[in-house]
C-alpha positions in Angstrom: 35.4 18.0 13.2 33.6 20.7 15.2 30.1 20.0 16.6 27.3 21.0 14.2 24.4 20.2 16.5 23.7 20.6 20.2 21.7 18.0 22.2 18.8 20.4 22.1 18.9 20.8 18.3 19.0 17.0 17.8 16.1 16.7 20.1 14.2 19.2 18.1 14.8 17.3 14.9 13.5 14.1 16.5 10.4 15.8 17.8 9.8 17.3 14.4 9.9 13.9 12.8 7.6 12.5 15.6 5.1 15.3 14.9 5.0 14.4 11.2 4.7 10.7 11.9 1.8 11.1 14.4 0.1 14.0 12.5 0.2 16.6 15.2 1.8 18.0 18.3 -0.6 16.4 20.8 0.0 12.8 19.5 3.8 13.4 19.2 3.9 14.8 22.7 2.1 11.7 24.0 4.6 9.4 22.2 7.6 11.5 23.6 6.2 11.9 27.1 6.1 15.7 26.9 3.4 18.4 26.6 2.1 19.5 23.3 3.3 23.0 24.0 6.8 21.8 24.6 6.8 19.9 21.3 5.4 22.9 19.5 8.0 25.2 20.9 10.8 22.8 20.0 9.7 22.6 16.4 9.3 26.4 16.3 13.0 26.8 17.5 14.1 24.4 14.7 12.2 26.6 12.1 13.8 29.7 13.5 17.3 28.1 13.3 16.7 27.1 9.7 15.0 30.3 8.7 12.2 28.4 7.0 8.7 27.2 7.8 8.5 23.4 8.0 4.9 22.9 9.1 1.6 24.6 8.2 -0.5 24.7 11.4 -4.2 24.8 11.8 -6.3 24.4 15.0 -6.6 20.6 14.4 -3.9 19.5 12.0 -0.3 20.1 10.8 0.9 19.7 7.3 4.4 19.7 5.8 5.4 22.6 3.6 7.4 21.8 0.5 10.6 22.7 2.3 9.4 20.7 5.3 8.7 17.7 3.2 12.3 17.6 1.8 13.8 18.3 5.2 11.7 15.6 6.9 12.7 12.9 4.4 16.4 13.5 5.0 16.0 13.8 8.8 14.0 10.6 8.9 16.6 8.7 7.0 19.4 10.2 9.1 17.7 9.3 12.4 17.0 5.8 11.2 20.7 5.4 10.3 21.7 6.7 13.8 19.4 4.2 15.5 20.7 1.3 13.4 24.3 2.4 14.1 23.6 2.3 17.9 22.0 -1.1 17.6 24.9 -2.5 15.6 27.4 -1.1 18.0 25.6 -2.4 21.1 25.0 -5.9 19.6 21.3 -5.4 19.1 21.4 -5.5 15.3 20.8 -9.3 15.2 17.3 -8.8 16.9 15.0 -6.8 14.6 12.8 -4.4 16.6 10.8 -1.3 16.3 7.8 -0.2 14.2 7.3 -0.8 10.4 4.6 1.3 8.8 2.9 -0.5 5.8 0.2 0.6 3.3 -1.8 -2.2 1.7 -4.6 -2.2 -0.9 -7.8 -3.5 0.7 -8.4 -6.6 -1.4 -4.8 -7.7 -1.6 -4.2 -6.9 2.0 -7.2 -9.0 3.3 -6.6 -12.0 0.9 -2.9 -12.1 0.6 -0.8 -10.2 3.1 -2.7 -10.1 6.4 -3.0 -14.0 6.6 0.8 -14.1 6.5 1.5 -11.7 9.3 0.7 -13.8 12.4 3.6 -16.1 11.5 5.8 -13.1 10.9 4.8 -11.7 14.3 5.7 -14.9 16.1 9.1 -15.0 14.3 9.9 -11.4 15.1 8.1 -10.5 18.4 10.0 -7.2 18.8 8.7 -5.8 15.6 5.5 -3.7 15.6 3.5 -3.5 12.4 1.4 -0.4 11.7 -0.9 -1.5 8.9 -3.0 0.9 6.8 -5.5 -0.6 4.3 -6.2 1.9 1.6 -6.4 2.0 -2.2 -4.9 5.4 -2.6 -1.2 6.1 -3.4 0.3 7.2 -0.1 3.0 9.8 0.2 6.0 8.0 1.7 7.7 11.2 2.8 4.8 13.1 4.3 3.1 10.1 5.9 6.2 8.2 7.1 5.5 4.8 5.4 8.3 2.2 5.1 6.6 -0.1 2.7 3.5 -0.2 0.4 2.0 -2.9 -1.8 0.4 -1.7 -5.0 -0.9 -3.1 -8.3 0.7 -0.2 -10.2 3.9 1.7 -9.5 3.4 5.4 -9.4 5.3 7.0 -12.4 8.6 8.7 -11.6 8.1 7.9 -7.9 11.8 7.2 -7.2 10.7 4.1 -5.3 12.2 0.6 -5.5 9.6 -2.0 -6.7 10.0 -5.7 -5.9 7.4 -7.9 -7.7 5.4 -10.1 -5.4 3.3 -11.9 -7.9 1.4 -11.8 -11.2 -2.2 -12.2 -9.9 -4.3 -14.2 -12.4 -7.5 -12.7 -13.7 -10.7 -14.6 -14.3 -14.1 -13.8 -15.9 -17.1 -15.0 -13.8 -20.8 -14.7 -13.4 -23.3 -16.3 -11.0 -25.6 -19.2 -12.0 -28.6 -17.0 -11.3 -27.4 -14.4 -13.8 -26.6 -17.1 -16.4 -30.0 -18.8 -16.0 -31.9 -18.2 -19.3 -29.0 -16.4 -20.9 -26.5 -17.7 -23.5 -23.0 -18.0 -22.1 -20.4 -15.9 -23.9 -18.3 -18.0 -26.3 -16.0 -15.2 -27.4 -14.9 -11.8 -26.1 -17.2 -10.2 -28.6 -20.1 -11.9 -26.9 -19.4 -9.9 -23.8 -21.1 -6.9 -25.5 -24.4 -8.8 -25.2 -24.1 -9.1 -21.4 -24.3 -6.9 -18.4 -20.7 -6.2 -17.5 -19.5 -4.9 -14.1 -16.6 -2.5 -14.6 -14.4 -1.2 -11.9 -13.6 2.5 -12.4 -10.1 3.8 -11.6 -10.5 6.6 -9.0 -7.5 8.6 -10.4 -8.7 8.6 -14.0 -12.5 8.1 -13.8 -12.2 5.4 -16.5 -13.1 1.8 -16.3 -10.2 -0.6 -15.9 -9.9 -2.5 -19.2 -10.4 -6.3 -19.1 -7.5 -8.4 -20.2 -7.8 -11.7 -22.1 -5.2 -14.0 -23.7 -5.9 -14.5 -27.4 -3.5 -16.6 -29.6 -0.8 -16.1 -26.9 -1.2 -12.4 -26.9 -2.7 -10.2 -24.1 -5.6 -8.2 -25.5 -7.4 -5.3 -23.8 -11.2 -5.1 -23.9 -13.0 -1.8 -23.3 -15.9 -2.7 -21.0 -18.8 -0.5 -20.1 -21.8 -1.2 -17.9 -24.7 0.3 -16.0 -23.4 -0.6 -12.6 -20.0 0.8 -11.9 -17.9 0.7 -8.7 -15.0 2.9 -7.7 -12.3 2.5 -5.1 -13.2 -0.9 -3.7 -12.7 -3.8 -6.1 -14.8 -6.0 -3.8 -17.9 -4.0 -4.9 -18.2 -5.6 -8.4 -17.5 -9.0 -6.8 -20.5 -8.5 -4.5 -22.6 -7.4 -7.4 -21.6 -10.5 -9.4 -22.5 -12.8 -6.5 -25.9 -11.2 -6.4 -26.5 -11.9 -10.1 -26.0 -8.4 -11.5 -23.7 -9.4 -14.4 -20.4 -10.6 -15.7 -17.1 -9.6 -14.0 -13.4 -9.9 -14.5 -11.5 -9.9 -11.2 -8.5 -11.4 -9.5 -8.8 -15.2 -9.2 -7.7 -15.1 -5.5 -10.8 -13.0 -4.7 -13.3 -15.5 -6.0 -11.5 -18.9 -5.5 -14.0 -19.9 -2.8 -17.0 -18.8 -4.9 -15.8 -20.9 -7.8 -15.1 -23.9 -5.7 -18.5 -23.7 -3.9 -20.5 -22.9 -7.1 -21.6 -19.3 -6.2 -19.8 -18.1 -9.3 -19.0 -19.8 -12.6 -15.8 -19.2 -14.7 -16.5 -18.0 -18.3 -14.3 -18.0 -21.3 -11.7 -20.3 -19.7 -10.0 -20.7 -23.1 -9.3 -16.9 -23.1 -7.7 -17.0 -19.6 -4.0 -16.5 -18.9 -3.9 -12.7 -18.3 -2.7 -11.3 -15.0 -1.8 -8.0 -13.3 1.4 -7.6 -11.2 1.5 -6.6 -7.5 4.7 -5.1 -6.2 6.2 -4.1 -2.9 7.4 -0.5 -2.9 9.9 1.2 -0.7 12.3 4.1 -0.8 15.8 3.5 -2.2 17.6 4.2 1.1 21.0 2.4 1.3 20.8 1.9 5.0 17.4 0.4 5.6 16.6 -0.7 9.1 16.8 -4.4 9.8 13.2 -4.6 10.8 12.2 -3.3 7.4 14.6 -5.6 5.5 13.3 -8.7 7.2 9.7 -7.9 6.4 10.6 -7.2 2.7 12.3 -10.5 2.4 9.6 -12.4 4.2 6.8 -11.0 2.0 8.8 -11.5 -1.2 9.6 -15.1 -0.2 6.0 -16.0 0.7 4.2 -14.3 -2.1 6.5 -14.7 -5.1 6.1 -18.5 -4.9 2.4 -18.4 -5.4 
């Protein structure tokens, strides 16, 4: 077949992807060992060849256009496949190497995933992990993420979701809060207490509490005077300080329950949970470094 790309054109595609990955020409130039002006000119030549604007430029940032977002996703996958083909052909496929970019929610990242990663790093010393702890839904295409852990899968995301675990929920309060108050005996009794809701940033609505009643999961609409958004550790800190009653993930308060800083309430209504899943694009040819991290996390977390 005739050549479709010159060496210069392939280099422009690679520099375009580096610019998106690093968020600007200067950082991409540093990674490529070039000047920012050279990277900018290379991307401009690519746009001229395609006849379409790929990046919106400001004095400090670059941002993908709609056309650029679609083009970047396909180029990123194609370059990844070329890299894997070269490694396989040269016998390097058996040694996973390179960078994996991962987005983790703050609480689950700190308490579940990060403690597992030193052992992974020892097992795969040639893999670099770029970890971003955030509770927002990241854009895989625009931000160049390989994996993300989320409690909820974005609707119509086109992403593969591998369940990691069903994280058990527990209702708790501090001994200081309960002193002089009657403990709730039923879910209805919660209306008589100061509850500490967590508000979903994307909806502005409190996350409903879940309890198990007669073998069925029931949602409870909870309101309260002290509400936290974005960081689920906020209500935990308030509960420790005696501000009220809280439902949260058991893994966040295991030490508090064991050491008596918090007390479990309504244990007969327990049994509810929320799922955490590992999300990634549905590429058929996923790099080995990404595949081994997927299997490692699934194996470690799905047995909890």
